[in-house]
C-alpha angles and dihedrals in degrees: 000000000000117000089228090066091054092044092051092048092048091048090057087062093047093254121130101163112144088204091058093049091048093048092048091050090051092050091048091054091050092049091050093048091050093047099242126145095015091143092054126092121250091253092053093050090047093052092048093049092047090050094051092042091052090050092051093048094039092238114153110255118139121223089229091059092046091049090052090051092049095059090226127124114258092251095050091044092052091049092048090047092055090049092051091048091053093047092047094044093244097119095115115125114275120231124248090254092052092050091048089051091047091054094041093244105115088140092071096048094100093049092047091050090051090050092049092050092048091049091051092053090051093060122096120241091258093048093048090052092054099043127077105202091190090072115110092244093067095038092051092045090053090050092048093049093047090050091051093048092049090045096237126138126245131167108267090194092056091046093052091047091057094041091056096208137103116279092246092057092045093049091048092054091048090052091051091052090047092053096050094046110107093228142332107303112238124223121238089255091055091047091052091047091052091049091051091048090050093050096041119064113242126232092263092050092049091048092049091049091049090049092051091048091049092048091049090051091052091050090049092050092048090048092049091048092050091050092049091049092049090050092052092048090050091051091050093051090049092050092047092050091050092052092051092049092051091048091051091052092051091051092050091051092051092053 
């Protein structure tokens, strides 16, 4: 495969890494030598090699984007990808972070990890001994459940292709993880919105504060008015008493 084909395909995804192009070319040569993917078109092989090269170098390139570039259906692409991984010796289990990057959902990684941990603690000792939670099935189920709880979209077809089980089994596992989760996992946007709401007084709080301030002002005005009235009344009584005393003195002098 010509390097220009790989470069052009990578450029369409906004990637211009020479390391990625070189790695993809190397993988394509190995695939050709080992006789894999002979029935695929050049574009399909290029997309698959770019996808696997990006995974090996930890360069962001989603499987959905690569599948779209390949011209294959999601199901055929997933099957061909697994074949290439086996031929190239890259069939080891991907990590949760790698799967999240592959599906373009790095934002749900933390939630998926929390779900996986909660699911693990819900297993009995016997179940935990028989289950390998590092298998793609459990990782993908955790990602799918976290995406649903955070109300973000992800390709179900691609998830099922990686999980490698029937839809009924996959859905059952997702339901189990959903039940053991402590609560609906919130997205980072929701968490930020809650923090802002907590730090910023709401309309009710502002109204209540304004009402308290207004009431305090009324009390202060009434108190000031009462004090002023009491002072005037006191001045009047003093003046009246002084007038009466002067009148009494005049009467006594006249006598």
